[in-house]
N, C-alpha and C positions, 0 to 999 in steps of 0.2 A: 403614576405614569402613564399616559395616554397611549393606548395599545392601536397602530395603524395598520391598514390593509398590507401594507410592505411586509411588515413584521408578520402578519399573520400569511402571507404568501411564501415567505423564507421557512417558516417554520413548518409548513405544509411540505415544502421540498426537501427538506433534513429529515422529516420523519414519516412522510407517508400518510401522517391523517387527516380526518377530515376539517373543515374548514370550521366548523364550529366547536371542534374539540380543541384546535390551536388556539382559537381567541379565548376559549374557558382558561386553557393553560397559562397563557400568557398573562391573562387578568389575575389569576391565581398566585402566580411568580412574580408579578409587578415588571412584567416584562423581560426578565432574564430568560435569556433563549436557550443558556445549558441546563437550567431547572426545569425549564417551559418542558423540553426534550424528557428529563429526568421523569416529570409528573404525568407524562403521556407513557412513558414504558410503564411506570408502575399502574397505570390505569388500565393497560393491555391496549392503548390505542396507537401505540407508536412501535414499529420494529425496530430492533438492537441495533440501529445503524449510527455511527459516529459521523460528524460533520468531515472527518478526515479522510472518509473510504468514499466521497462524493468524487468523481471523475469529472474536471472541468477543462482546464487548460489546454490549448495544444503544444505540440513539441515532440522530442523524441529522447529515448534512453540509449547510450551507448556505452559498450563496454572494451575496455582494453587491457590484453591478458600477457604477462610476459615471465617466462620460468615460472617460478610459483608466487608470482603477486598478479592482484586483478584491482582494477578501478572501474566504478561505474558512476557516470553521470547522468543528471537531466538537464537538458536546455529546452527552455519555453519559448515559444514564437505566440503570435496573437493568432494566426491562422492555420488551418491545416493544410491549406495550398503550399505555404512557405514550409511547414515540418516536410514535405514531400520535395521540396527541391533541392536537386542534387547539392549546390554550393552549401546550402544549411547544413546537409547530412555531412558532409566532408568537414566542416567546420567543427561541427560537433564532435566528430572522430578525433580531431585534433586535440579538443577540449579532454576528452577520455585518456589520450596520450598525455597530455599535461599532466593530468590527476595524477596518472601512475607514477610519474618521475617527482612529482611534487612531497614536499616535507610539510606543506602547510597543516596546522591544526584545525582550521575552520576555514570558511567560504572567503571570510572578509581578507585573510592571510593570502590565500589561494590568489582573488583578485589581484594582488598587489607584487604579485611572483612574476620575473620573467619571463615573458614568451618564449618557449623552447627554440622557435624558428627564427626569432628577432628578438635577442635580447635587449634591445634598445628600447622597446614597447613591453608594457605589463599585460597581464592577463585583460584587467579591464580595459586598457586600449585597443585591444585587437577586437574586443567586444563591441566596441564603441563604433570601431570602422566597420564591421559586419553589420550593424544597425544601419549605418549609412548606404551599403551596397545593397542590401535584401530590401530595404525599404520598408521594415516591421522593428516594433519594439521586441528585441530579445533579452532574455535572461537566465544566464546561468545560475540555476536553482539551488543545486546540491551535487555532492560527491560522497563517496564513500569507498574506503580501500579495505582489501582483505591479503590475507598472506598463509602460507601453510610451510610447517618445515617437513612433515612427514605425511605425505598425500598428495594429493591433486586439486587444482582449481579449475572449475567449469563452468561457463557462460551460455547463457541462453538469451536469445532475441525474439521477442514475438511480435507478430503484427507490424514488421517494419520500423519497430522502434517503439511499439506504444507501452511494453511491458519487457522490462531487463532483469535477469537474474543470475545472480553469481554464488555457485555452491562452494564451499570449502569441504574436502572430504580428507578425512586421517586413515592412513592404511600404510602396514609395511609393505604391501603388493600395489604397485600402480601399472595396471596394464590397459589392453581394450577393454576387456570387461568392465575394469571399473571405472572408466572413463566411461562408455555406453552407459552404465548406470547411472552416473552421476548427472549425465545428459536426460536421462528419464526423470530422475529428480527433480531437475531443474524444469524442465515442463510441467510436472506435477506442482510446483511453486508457483508456477506461471499461471495454470489455469484454476486451482484451489487456494490460494492466497492464506498459507496458513500464518499464523502469527509468531509461534512458537515451533523449536524443535521437537520438544518432549514436554510433558506435565511438571518436571523439576523448574521449569524456566518461569511457569506460571505463579504470580505472587499470591499469597494468601489475601493481599487485599482484594485482588481482583474477584476471587472465588466468593470471599464475603460480601462482594458489592452485589455479585450477581444472584447470590441467593437471596438477598434482601429485595432485589427486583421483583425475583419470581414468588417469594413470598407474598410481597404485595400484592401482583396479579391474582393469585389465588385467593387470597382474601377479599379482592373487590370481585370474585366471580361467587353468585349466589349458591351455586351447586356444590363446588371445588371447597369452597368457605366450611362447609358443613361438614367434611370428613375429619376423621380421628387424626391428632395431631402426628401420630406416628406414620399415619398412611401420606399426609401432606410432606413430611420430612423425605418420604421415601421418593414422592413425586420430584421434590425439589434436587434430590442428589440424583435424580436419573435424569433430569433435564440438564443438569450443570454437566453429569457425565457425558450425554450427548454433544453438549456445545463444545468440550473439551477435545471431542474426537474430530469435530470439524476446525478446531483452531489448532491443533498440535501437528505437525507432519507426521511423525511415526504412528499416528493414530488413524491417520486417514486412509481410507480405501484407497489402494493402489490404482490410480486411472488404468493402467494396462493389466490389471488383475485378471487372469484367464477366468478363474470362478467369481469373479465380481466382489470377493470378500477379503482378498489378500490385503493387508495393510501393508503401510511403506517400510513399518518397521519389520516384517515377516518377510519381505522383497530383501530389505539389508541384509539378512540373515540367511537369506537364500544365495546372495551374491557372494559373501563371506564364506560361506562353505566351498562354493564354487572355486573360489580362487585361493581359499587356505588360508586366509587371514583377514582378521576383522575390519570391515569398513563401516565408517559412522560418519555422519554428518555432522561438523562440528559447527559450523556457520551457515546462512544464506542471506543473502541480501537481494531484495525485490524492489526494485522501482516501478511505479506506474504512472506514467506521464499526465500529470495535472491534478495526482491524488491531494484531497484537501485544499484545493484552490477552486474558489468560485469563477464560474463561467460568466460572462457578460451575456445577457439575453437581451439581443436586439429587438426593440419593437419598431419596426420602420414606419408603421402607420402612427405612431403614437410621436416618433421624433418629426415626420413631416408636418403634424397638426402643431408641435411645438414650435418650430421653426417659421410655419404661417402667424403663428399667434405673436410671433416674435421674440421667442425663449431663446 
C-alpha cells in the first residue's frame, strides 16, 4: 500500500511521534493506522493516546436533573461562535430535558420521538428547523441517563459546556455535606478524566495489554533490556500501578487535598465518617465536547490556490 503524506500527517497528530518514525510505522503495518499507533507505542515513540481522546468538534454539553434522575447530552455545531449562541444553548437545554423524559434505548429511537413542546414534530424535525434558523449544520451526537434509588445525583458543567459530568452517589444520608462532596468529586472527574471508579472495573485484558506494551518498550531500550527478569517484571508492575492510580477515580489524588496526598477514596471515607453513613460513588458519566471527533483543519491558502486552479 502506498503511504501518503496525508497518512503520515494524521499519524503524527494522533501519536505525537516524529515524521520519519510515523512513515516507518505505516510502512511496517501496511498503512493500518491502529497497528501503526501500536507499533510506535511498542517502540517508545508515541504516547499512550487513543484517537478517542482527541478533542476536535465544537458544541456544548448540557445536563438535566429532576428528583433522582439525570440526562446528559452533547450537541455539536460547526463553529465555536454558534456554540456560544444563546439560541443554540437554549435548544441544547431542551434536548437535555427531552432526553430526561425519553424512554429511547438509542440515538436513532430518540431522534424519532415526539418533541415534548410540540408533539406534531419529532426530535429530528426540530433539529432540522434549528439548522435552518442558526445557519450551521448541527448534530445531536449522544445522550446518557442515570438514576439512583438510595442516594443522590449531582451534575457539574465546566467551561460553559465544554465538559459535563454526572455523578451518582449511594448513601443512606443525603444532606448538604454529601451534596457538596459529590460536587467536588464531579469537579475532580471533569479535571482529571478518570476512566473507572476503582480497579475492580479494569479488565484483565486491558492490564495484560498494557504490560505487553511496557515489556516491548523495555526490551527496545539498550540499557533496561539488560536488567534481570525479576527487575523488569517489577518495573512493569510499578508502571502499571502508576497508570491505574491515574485512571481510577478513588486512587487519584484529590484535587483539593490539603496535604497534596489524600486520595479521592480517603476523602470519601472522611465524608462518610462526618455524616455517619457510607458515601460511595456508584457511577459517573463524563462528556467532553468533540472527544473522538476529527476537526476539519482549514488551510485557506491551499483553498484559494485550489479555487484559482479551477479545482
